[in-house]
ROSEGU-924423 format. One record per residue (C-alpha): chain; x, y, z; residue in three letters. Coordinates in steps of 0.02 Angstrom, whole numbers, plus 32768, in hexadecimal, padded with zeros to 4 digits. Each point is the difference from the previous one (the first is absolute). Example, Ala and Ser with C-alpha at 12.3 -4.5 7.8 and 13.67 -1.06 7.14 Angstrom:
residues 2
+------+------+------+------+------+
| unit |   xx |   yy |   zz | code |
+------+------+------+------+------+
|    A | 8267 | 7F1F | 8186 |  Ala |
|    A | 8045 | 80AC | 7FDF |  Ser |
+------+------+------+------+------+
***
This chain:
residues 174
+------+------+------+------+------+
| unit |   xx |   yy |   zz | code |
+------+------+------+------+------+
|    A | 49D1 | F7BB | E867 |  Met |
|    A | 8085 | 8054 | 8066 |  Arg |
|    A | 80AA | 8027 | 7FBA |  Thr |
|    A | 809A | 8017 | 8065 |  Thr |
|    A | 8088 | 8076 | 7FD6 |  Asn |
|    A | 80A6 | 7FA8 | 800E |  Lys |
|    A | 8094 | 806C | 8023 |  Val |
|    A | 80A5 | 7FBF | 7FC3 |  Lys |
|    A | 8089 | 8021 | 807E |  Leu |
|    A | 80B1 | 801F | 7FC6 |  Gly |
|    A | 8092 | 7F9A | 803E |  Pro |
|    A | 802A | 800B | 80B7 |  Ile |
|    A | 8097 | 806C | 8023 |  Asn |
|    A | 8087 | 7F86 | 8031 |  Lys |
|    A | 808C | 807E | 8000 |  Ser |
|    A | 7FEB | 8026 | 80B8 |  Ile |
|    A | 8085 | 7F9C | 805C |  Lys |
|    A | 8024 | 7FEC | 80B6 |  Ser |
|    A | 80AF | 801D | 803E |  Lys |
|    A | 8078 | 7F6E | 7FE8 |  Pro |
|    A | 8016 | 7F99 | 809D |  Ala |
|    A | 80B1 | 803F | 8022 |  Ile |
|    A | 7FB7 | 80A2 | 8044 |  Tyr |
|    A | 7F9E | 7F9F | 8082 |  Asp |
|    A | 8094 | 7FA1 | 8049 |  Ile |
|    A | 802E | 802E | 80B2 |  Ala |
|    A | 80B8 | 8014 | 802B |  Ile |
|    A | 805B | 8069 | 8082 |  Asn |
|    A | 8097 | 806F | 7FF2 |  Ser |
|    A | 80A3 | 7FCF | 8053 |  Leu |
|    A | 7FC9 | 8072 | 8090 |  Gly |
|    A | 7F5D | 7FA1 | 8014 |  Gly |
|    A | 7F8A | 807F | 7FB1 |  Glu |
|    A | 7F7F | 7FC2 | 7F82 |  Pro |
|    A | 802B | 8022 | 7F4A |  Ile |
|    A | 7F6C | 8025 | 7F8E |  Glu |
|    A | 803C | 7FC5 | 7F56 |  Leu |
|    A | 7F6C | 805B | 7FB3 |  Ser |
|    A | 8059 | 80A5 | 8026 |  Gln |
|    A | 8079 | 7FD1 | 7F74 |  Phe |
|    A | 7F78 | 7FEB | 7F7C |  Glu |
|    A | 8039 | 8065 | 7F69 |  Gly |
|    A | 80B7 | 7FD3 | 801D |  Lys |
|    A | 8061 | 7F64 | 7FD7 |  Lys |
|    A | 803D | 7F97 | 8093 |  Met |
|    A | 80A0 | 7F99 | 8006 |  Leu |
|    A | 7FFE | 7F7D | 8089 |  Phe |
|    A | 80A9 | 7FB6 | 8030 |  Val |
|    A | 8021 | 7F7D | 8085 |  Asn |
|    A | 809B | 8044 | 8055 |  Val |
|    A | 8084 | 7FBF | 8079 |  Ala |
|    A | 8090 | 8054 | 8059 |  Ser |
|    A | 8081 | 7F74 | 7FF6 |  Glu |
|    A | 7FEE | 7FC8 | 7F4C |  Cys |
|    A | 8077 | 800B | 7F6D |  Gly |
|    A | 7F7C | 806C | 7FAB |  Phe |
|    A | 7FEE | 8078 | 8094 |  Thr |
|    A | 8060 | 8086 | 7FA0 |  Lys |
|    A | 7F64 | 800D | 7F92 |  Gln |
|    A | 7FB7 | 806E | 808A |  Tyr |
|    A | 806A | 808B | 7FB2 |  Lys |
|    A | 7FB4 | 7FE4 | 7F54 |  Gly |
|    A | 7F51 | 7FF2 | 8049 |  Leu |
|    A | 8017 | 80A9 | 8055 |  Gln |
|    A | 803F | 804D | 7F5C |  Lys |
|    A | 7F6A | 7FB6 | 7FA5 |  Leu |
|    A | 7F8B | 8044 | 8086 |  Ser |
|    A | 804F | 80AD | 7FF4 |  Asp |
|    A | 8002 | 8005 | 7F42 |  Ala |
|    A | 7F4A | 7FC9 | 7FE9 |  Tyr |
|    A | 7FB2 | 8042 | 80A1 |  Arg |
|    A | 7F6E | 8051 | 7FA3 |  Asp |
|    A | 7FCA | 7F5F | 7FAB |  Ser |
|    A | 8048 | 7F6F | 8066 |  Leu |
|    A | 7FFB | 7FC4 | 80B4 |  Val |
|    A | 808C | 7F89 | 8032 |  Val |
|    A | 7FCB | 7F8E | 808E |  Ile |
|    A | 8083 | 7F96 | 8058 |  Gly |
|    A | 7FBC | 7F64 | 8053 |  Val |
|    A | 8079 | 7FB5 | 807F |  Pro |
|    A | 8003 | 7F43 | 8002 |  Cys |
|    A | 806D | 7F83 | 805D |  Asn |
|    A | 7FD3 | 7F64 | 7F9B |  Gln |
|    A | 809A | 7FF7 | 7F91 |  Phe |
|    A | 809E | 7FD0 | 805D |  Gly |
|    A | 7FC1 | 8059 | 809D |  His |
|    A | 804B | 809F | 7FB6 |  Gln |
|    A | 7F86 | 8078 | 8055 |  Glu |
|    A | 8011 | 7FD2 | 80B8 |  Pro |
|    A | 7FE4 | 80AF | 8047 |  Gly |
|    A | 7F66 | 8047 | 8052 |  Asp |
|    A | 7FA5 | 8098 | 7FBA |  Ser |
|    A | 8070 | 8084 | 8050 |  Ser |
|    A | 809F | 7FA4 | 7FCD |  Gln |
|    A | 7FC4 | 7FF1 | 7F4C |  Ile |
|    A | 7FCC | 80B8 | 7FF8 |  Gln |
|    A | 80A5 | 8039 | 804B |  Ser |
|    A | 8068 | 7F92 | 7F8C |  Phe |
|    A | 7FA5 | 803D | 7F64 |  Cys |
|    A | 800A | 80B7 | 802E |  Lys |
|    A | 80B4 | 7FFC | 803E |  Arg |
|    A | 804C | 7F99 | 7F73 |  Asn |
|    A | 7F97 | 802E | 7F69 |  Phe |
|    A | 7F9E | 809F | 802D |  Gly |
|    A | 7F5C | 7FA4 | 7FE4 |  Val |
|    A | 7F69 | 8071 | 8006 |  Thr |
|    A | 7F88 | 7F94 | 7F9B |  Phe |
|    A | 7F78 | 7F9F | 8058 |  Leu |
|    A | 802D | 7F62 | 8060 |  Leu |
|    A | 7F7B | 7F88 | 803D |  Thr |
|    A | 7FFC | 7F8D | 8094 |  Glu |
|    A | 8067 | 7F61 | 7FEF |  Lys |
|    A | 7F94 | 7F7B | 7FAC |  Ile |
|    A | 8009 | 7F56 | 7FAC |  Gln |
|    A | 7FFF | 8001 | 7F42 |  Val |
|    A | 7FF0 | 7F44 | 7FE5 |  Lys |
|    A | 7FBC | 7F65 | 8056 |  Gly |
|    A | 7F65 | 7FDF | 8066 |  Ser |
|    A | 800D | 80A6 | 805F |  Asn |
|    A | 8019 | 8069 | 7F63 |  Lys |
|    A | 7FBB | 80AF | 801A |  His |
|    A | 7F63 | 802C | 7F9A |  Pro |
|    A | 8065 | 8083 | 7FA0 |  Leu |
|    A | 8072 | 7F78 | 7FBD |  Tyr |
|    A | 7F6C | 7F8D | 7FE0 |  Asn |
|    A | 7FC0 | 8088 | 7F8C |  Trp |
|    A | 80A9 | 8025 | 7FB1 |  Leu |
|    A | 8029 | 7F48 | 7FDD |  Thr |
|    A | 7F58 | 7FB2 | 7FD2 |  Glu |
|    A | 7FB1 | 801A | 7F55 |  Lys |
|    A | 7F53 | 7FDA | 8044 |  Lys |
|    A | 8012 | 809C | 806D |  Leu |
|    A | 8069 | 8077 | 7F95 |  Asn |
|    A | 7FB6 | 7FCC | 7F57 |  Gly |
|    A | 80AA | 8003 | 7FAA |  Lys |
|    A | 8076 | 7F74 | 8032 |  Lys |
|    A | 8039 | 7F8B | 8089 |  Ser |
|    A | 80AF | 8000 | 8047 |  Ser |
|    A | 8060 | 7FCF | 809A |  Ser |
|    A | 807B | 806A | 8060 |  Val |
|    A | 80AB | 7FB2 | 7FE5 |  Lys |
|    A | 806F | 8070 | 806C |  Trp |
|    A | 8013 | 80AA | 8053 |  Asn |
|    A | 7FE9 | 809B | 7F95 |  Phe |
|    A | 7F84 | 7FB4 | 7F85 |  Gln |
|    A | 7F97 | 808E | 7FBB |  Lys |
|    A | 7F47 | 800F | 7FD1 |  Tyr |
|    A | 7FC4 | 8096 | 7F9C |  Leu |
|    A | 7F48 | 8032 | 800A |  Val |
|    A | 7FB4 | 8086 | 7F8F |  Asp |
|    A | 7FA3 | 809D | 8034 |  Glu |
|    A | 7F5A | 7FA3 | 7FF7 |  Asn |
|    A | 8036 | 7F72 | 8073 |  Gly |
|    A | 8028 | 7F80 | 7F78 |  Asn |
|    A | 809D | 7F95 | 8003 |  Leu |
|    A | 8078 | 8032 | 7F75 |  Ile |
|    A | 8088 | 7F7E | 801E |  Asp |
|    A | 807F | 7FBC | 807B |  Phe |
|    A | 80BD | 8002 | 7FFB |  Tyr |
|    A | 807B | 7F8A | 8053 |  Tyr |
|    A | 8085 | 803E | 8079 |  Ser |
|    A | 8085 | 8013 | 7F7A |  Ile |
|    A | 7F99 | 808A | 7FAD |  Thr |
|    A | 8044 | 80A3 | 8043 |  Lys |
|    A | 7F82 | 8085 | 8036 |  Pro |
|    A | 8034 | 8079 | 7F76 |  Leu |
|    A | 7FFC | 7F7A | 7F79 |  Ser |
|    A | 7FA6 | 802F | 7F5F |  Ser |
|    A | 7F94 | 7F65 | 801D |  Lys |
|    A | 7FB0 | 8064 | 808C |  Ile |
|    A | 8018 | 80B5 | 7FCB |  Thr |
|    A | 7FB2 | 7FE7 | 7F54 |  Lys |
|    A | 7F59 | 7FF0 | 805C |  His |
|    A | 8019 | 80A2 | 8061 |  Leu |
+------+------+------+------+------+
***
C-alpha cells in the first residue's frame, strides 16, 4: 500500500495589492501634455474643479498657499470646468494666463473637462462613484468642490465649495 505525503500549505499572501484605479486614469495638463497620476503616489492629491468667473474664484489664492505650505506631501490639481454657470469660458491659454496673472498659480492645472453628466471625465467617475473609489458616492454641486486622495490613491473625503482650501477640515489630513 502506497502512502502519500500531504503537505499543508499556509494561507495565500493576500497583502499584495495592485495600485488603486486612480493612478491608471488618463488626463492631460492644461498645455495638452499627458499627466501620469502615478507619479504622485506617496503624496496626497487635492482635486478641485475650478472656474475663472465664479464667486469662489478667489480660492485660487488659498489653493496656491496650500500647495506651497504642503508641497512635500500634497499635490494640488486644478481641474477647469465650464459646467456651472458657464463660468470657465476661456481656452487653455486664457485660463493659464488668468490663473498666473491674478493669483500666481503654479500648481498643476489639467485640461478643461466635464465633472458631471453623460460626458463626465473618468477622473470624476472615480472621485464621485463609491463602486470605483471604495469610499463614498457624491455629486459635484458647483465650482471649487474639492476631493482629497491619500498617498496610496484612496479617497479620503470631499468638500463643498464653501470649504476654504486652508480649512482644518482639509489640513487635518495633511
